[in-house]
C-alpha positions, 0 to 999 in steps of 0.5 A: 196705874189709876185713873183719879176723881178730884171734888169742886164746888160750883162755879157759875164761871167756868173754873177759870179763877174769876170769881162768880158772876153771881155769888149771892145765887151760889149757894152750892159751894156752901157745901164744903166746909172751907168755903163756910169757914172762910173769912173772906166775904166772896158777895164783897168783891167784884164780880168776875174778878180774877182772884189768882192775881189777888193776894192770898188772904184775899181770895173767895175759899173757892180758890183752895177747893180747886175753884180755878183748875181751868186757869189758864195762868200760873199762880201762887197757893200758900199753905199753913199745916193744919197743925202749927198753930200749937207750939207744943206739936213739932209742926209748930217749926213749919213755916207757910209755904209757897208753891206755884199752880201751873195753868191747868192744874189741879190740887187733891187731897186723898183723904180717904187713905190719910184718914185713920180708920183706913190704916189697918187695911192699908197695912194689910195691902202694903206692909212695908207701909211703917205704923200710922201714929193718931194724934196725942190731942185731948180733942183727937183727930181722924188724920194720920199724924206722923210724917213717916206714914204720911210719905209712905201713903202719899208717895204710894198714892202718886205713884199710882197716877202716871199720865196715862191715867185720867181725872174726872172733876165733880160737884160732891152736893148741890147743883143748880142742875139737880139741887137735890142731886149729888155727884155730878160730874162736871168735866174731865181729861188727861192727866199730863203731869204729876207733881212730886211730893212736896214739903214744908219749909221748916226752920229745924232739920225736919219736915213734913209733907203736904197733904195735896197732891197737884197735877197738870191735865189736858183740858183747854176751852178750844174744844178743836184742841182739847184733850177732855172736856166741861160740860156745857152746863154753863150755856145751858143755863144761861139759854131763855126757856123758849130757845129749848121749847124750839127744840121742843124741851124744857131747859129742866128736860135738856140738863137732865139729857146731858148730865152727868149724874149717878143715875147714868151710871150703872154699879151707880154705888162703886162710883158714888164711893169713888166721888166722894173723897176730895180726890181718890181712884176711881178703876179701870171699869169705872172709868169705862162706864163713866167714858160710855155715859160721857159719850151719850151726853156729848151725843146729846149735846151735838143733837141739841146744837145749843152750845159750842161747835159741832166740830169741837165736841165731835173733837171730844167725842173722838177723844172719848172713843180713844180713851174707851180703848185706852182704858179696855186695854187696862182692865185685867180679865180677872179684875177680882183675882185678889178678891176672890183669895180673900174671899177664900180665906187668903191674906194679903191677895193684893200683895200677892197680886202685886208681886205676881205681876212682877214676876211676869203676869202680865195685864191680860194673862190669867193670874190663877195659872201663876198663884198655882205656881206660887202655891207649888213653889215654881215660883218664889218671892224672897223675903215676902210676908205672906212665905211662910202661910203659903203651905196653908194657902196650898192645903185650902186651895186644893181642899176645894172641890172643882166646882167650888175653884171652876165658880172662884175663877169664875167669879174673879171675872167680874170686879166684885167685893170679897163678901160678894164672891164669898157669897157665891162660893158658899150657896153651892146651888146657885147657877152662876156658870151658867147664868152669870147674871145671877150675880147682878140678880142677887145684887139687886136683891140685896141692894148692893149697888156696886154691882150692875147688870153691866159689871157682868158685861164686861166679863160675858162678852168676848173682847180680846182688848179687854180680855186678851186670850182668855176670853169667856167661852159658853155657857159663861159667854153671851153672844148678843146683848139680847141674851135673855139672861142679860135682859132679865138681870136689866128688868129685875135692876129697873124694878128695884130703881123704881120703887125709890119712886113710888113705883110698885109694879112697872107696865111691860110697854114702860119696861120695854120702852126702857130696854129699848132705849138701853139697846139703842144706847149701847149698840143701836140694837133693835129690841123684838116687839113682846119679848117679855110676852114671848120669854115669859116662863124664863122671865116670870122665874124672877118676877110676876106677871099682873094680872096673870092671864093678859098681863100688862105689868111686872112685878117682883114677887115680894112685892106682889106677895106683900100687896096681895097679903095687905089687900086680903087682911086689911080688906077682911079685917075692916069687914068685922066687927070686934066680939066685944066693943066697950059699949062707951057712950062716945057722943056723951065722951066727944061733947064733954071736950074742952072746945066742945061749944053746944052754941055753936052750930059747926061744933055741933056737927063736928061732934056728930062726926068725931062720936061717929068716929068714936063708934067706928074706931069701937066697934071695927076690927081695922079702921080708918080716922081721916081728914084735914088739917084742923078737922079735929083728928087729935081731939078724937084720938085723946077721947077713945084713949080716955076710955077706961075700957080701952086702957084696960085692953092696953094700947100700943102708939105707933108713928112713922118718925120720932117727931110723930111720936112724939106728938102722938105722945104728946095727942094721948096725954103722954102716953108712951109711943114708939117709932115704926122703926122701933116696934119691928127692931124690938121684934127683930124685923128691922135692917138698920143697915139698909134702914128698912123692914126685914122679916125673918125666921127669926122675926116675932109676933106682938100680943101684948096690947089689944088696940094698935094706933098707927099715926101719920099713916100717909107716911108708910111705904108699902113694905113697911105696912106690911111689915108692921101687919106681920108683925101683929099677932092677929089673933090678940088683937082687937082693934088696928086703928090708921090714921092720917091725911092721904093728901100729904106727901107720899111716902119716901119709897114703895109705894102709897098704901094709905091713899090706896086703902082710903080711896078703896074704902070710899069708892062708890062701888065698896061694900058697906062695911068698908064704907063703915070702916072709914071715917073722913071729918070734914068739918073744920073746927080750927076757927078764928076771930074773923070767921073761916080759915083762910088758910084751910080754904087756900089748903083745900084746893091742894086736896086730891077732892073737890073743894067746897063751892065758895072756896074759889073765893079765896083767890079773890081775897088773896088778887085784892090783899083783902085777907084779914084772917090767918093767912098773909101773902107777900111777893118777891121777884128774885133771889136778890129782894128774897131776903130784905122781903122776908125780914120784912115780912117777919117784922111786920108779922112780929109787928117790929121795927127793923132794928127791933128784929132780932130780940122780937125774934129771940121773943117769939121762938123764947131765946130771949129768956133761956131760964123760961126756954129750959123749963118750955122748949115748945116755944122754939115751934112759934114761929117755923120758915119753910122751903122746898129745897135745902140749896138755891138761894131760896133753900134752907141753908141760905134762909138758915144762913139769913136768920142766924145772922139776924137773930145775932148769934153768928156775932159773938162767941164760940161756934162748932163746925156741924157738917158744913154749918157753923153752930152757936149758943142759943141756935135753933136746931133739927135732930136729923136721926133717930138716936138713943142719947145718954142727957146730962146731968141725970145720965138718962138716956132718952130717944131723940127723934129725927126732926126733933126741934132744941136749941144749942144751950152751950158749948163746952169743950168741943161739945154742942150741948142741945135741949130738945122740945119735950125733954125740958131740962135735959141736955144732950151733946154732941161732938163737932164734926172729925170730916166733912164725910160724916153724916151730921147730926143735927143742923140749924132749924130756924128753916127747914124743908117741907119734908122735914116738917112733915108730921109736925106743925107749928103756931106761925109758919112762914113758907118761901115758894119758887115758882119753879123748882123740879120738886114741886108738887100739889101735895108738897104744897098741901103739906106746907100749908098745913103745917101751921096751928094759927098763922101761915105767911106765904112768900110767894115769886111774882104772883098767885096765879102759877101757885093755882096751877098746882091745884090740878090734878095733874100736879099730884106727885101721889097719883103718878105712883105705879100700884096694884094694892086695890086697884090696878093704877100703873102708867102705859108709859113714862110720860102717862099717868095713871088712872085711879078713882079717888086720886086723879080722873082722866077724860074723854078729853085728851090731856084734861083730868077733873076732880071728881069722878062725876065731873068725868061722866059730865066731859065725857058725855060733852064730848061725846055731843060733841059740845066745846067747853073750858073747865075751870076757866078763871071768870072776872067780872066787875072787879070779882072771880071766881072759878066755875066748873064749865064754861060755855061760849054762846055765838054772841060771846056770852059765858054760860056756867054749868057747877056740878053740885057733889056734896049737897047732903054735907050742911058745909058745902050746902052753905058754900054753894048759897054763898057762891049762887048769891054771888053769881046772881050778883054779877048776872047769872041766873039758874036756869038762864045762864046757870045750870046746875047738876047733883049727884043722887044718893049712890053718885 
């Protein structure tokens, strides 16, 4: 007996066979291919209509995807075999077949077991199955073709589902609760009836089975009468925000507390797999974890008291408790017996266990005792396929040492895959007999998410309901959930888990709070205070304490060593000069650039800064080049690489992503470059299975080129930068040059090493040798005819440092619609008006009428002249739309649908399905994977970069032939998807996410900015604003006011990371923000963060003096607006202003202050009367 998972599309109306109340907003259901490919436009049907009463061909596609599993009435569904279209197929004789779907029922296809790739392993487990045959089509098929095998697989799958089974309904990709999340459970119940495998009606003497397995469930709308429930996501979404505020929560926080998603489960990797294939088995162990998490969710729903009756939810809690006891009775004390046999080299483990069960081995018995009897022929299995192997199995078993056999039996107590068991059989030094939690620690270290501390719990805590008479005994057994072996495992898991959030270490307080929450959830146990310090000697075998004396944080040993090594190497190389600098006249080289204008003061300033940067790069053994968009980093790199002496020494160009690599090559006049992954792979230092660096004893050192230049360093994680540094033969390397913008989005993964490096080199107390190893280009050279760049002025507010004094003028220009430069802003209110406002904005920016939009769009991105585009695909990057998210009505999925329709590509011609999208000829696409691919017609192989833009040149025989920017006259073929679970290689690219755009730039960029969203941050907005070379068009929801909030330090996602690379920067608790100089500045005023260290001094003195003030309060007078640093209210109600002038030594800053001073004077503020200033002295 097994439980099952069933995938359903997201629905805003309760899955009761009524159409969504707002189909336009439900973009999440379109993550399922069958819904995307439907010919029925849901938006044309009346909202809320009962589609089960409509003719089959008029129903929305969700009708075929279990969108009505809560329908209270029976309805009919018609099935047509997928191969019936071809008269040469035997399936052509099958008729459309109507099936009556009973009330509260669903249908599931076990895709995993029907896939041809699964048949070899399935045949080993079930040698009685008839052979599988693949489809004879030229185009191929992923699925089992012959009816005999189909009947075997489907009847077996059905037989495992009984009225003792449970069903779990889930959304696979995207939902309004968590747009970026996947695998969210929406409900669960009992299976009350399992219907047999059904056949197609036929005109001949043979038929084929329907792939769908139908069953009825026990979930009902009335919680008091139901055995099972639908979580109240819909009810929470419909409530006003102020209702949640009365509970001390936001709506997002409340939904986070009740949602059942992967982050709520231990063993999330295993559950992820079980919620992946349309309809699949769920093991008893996983079901137990799901039920326990569901119980916590319902307890939270009751505590909130916002949806449904308390009594109804309490009924469901009783049902969950009953189901937990039921599932425990189904769990065997040795769940990995078959896997352990396989690890020992014994085939047919599953079949052997099944046969032993039939021979009297009960669910709570020890199968090892029966296995020994089988080997000794005390038990005989007639006609077993493995009988001839039993003598060999006996020799293998008896040839093992007693220690190996004992470890094997112990390992089988936990739900483990055979490769995990084999590792611990082979590792004779592992002390798992005394500490089985070493298994979960090892799995955490090796990214094996299928095994967690909770997996081990089920085998070490005595529970006769699970283990019968085979309860564990010491030293294996644990008697308390506070067992230090268990606590250490939980801590290790947590330390690895937070790496994905960017944290390389965690405060002891935060970790103990985390453990305390777990104890409270599990058994209402009280975690002793300072337990991590009390048992330090035992714990620090697996992780380090930071600092060593009077520690306040803990850190994985490998990350402690990584940061320690990077700290030493980066600092010491930066302090030292190369032995033989080139001696180039860098000022002359900088002045020879084609963009240098000796008559332009700004150009002169920029050139002087660039010459200083070039000299630094030449002299220093390690140097850092930073600067915002438009400050000339590209010019500096191009000038540096123009030196013959540098070229003679050799240059290695590296970038974190494929697209950044392409840009770096172009920057270096097509000098060859590599991605970091390509470089590390060439040295044997990259693990492609887990897509992360891995240094081994066999990894080699690089020593060819003397100069290493790494671009887009803000995208480098701590472990990637460490692997890079450790892969260089430092005695052979003259210069390491790191380039990037530290205020962009942080890397995806642990740390923020480039940002930490920049701020350490730049801070006030830094060694002069370190300060001389970094150059920040400040002068903006990207100008326009009307003056300063509005885009870059606005972007300066989202950097981590204080903008120029008159930069606040940009907000007044926006409010007054007085933007006459490279920035335009349009406003939208909701998902209904966004498409038209976006269309109108594009028309206005392209100076075309609505009727001419398709033609103008094609012309803008080069699709009007394909022959010309083949020669220069870069025209595709003339216009790009960006959004923070994929799903939602303003996400890239929906925006791509609009643009594809407006440009007219989806109205004619053939298409191919890729993932959940239809791709047509001439569509703009983006590459999603780094790959080496053969081109046509030359057959040469080219590296295609993740993030590289291209267009569909043709679609021939199911292949999409793409031509990419940077590779003219070459096409690369991609086969249409064979299944929805494959990772797509390409997708539409009229709109892409802001994250995907990092490392790229475009001529004109449209950015859609919703006012709410988990993903919004200061760095995200800054990155979006700096993607355009010429023009940015913002589409802002409602008003610009909310956007100003994201300029504040507390909106920084970068600053929230825990790191210890140079400065100890660790949150005390989960809700705190760590302070590190240059990233975020806390003050003595509670909750106030400021933009500079000098402002911290001012605030703290004001607080100490008891002076009331407001920081950055908007000033509006005489229809003018600005943002002073500090404002004070006089007794008579006037305002006094204090401005701190931090960079008067910078000409641009000084000029900006002079403009702002003039503005103040015009509205009645006078220095020394109601306007006061302070300045930094030379050392800060």
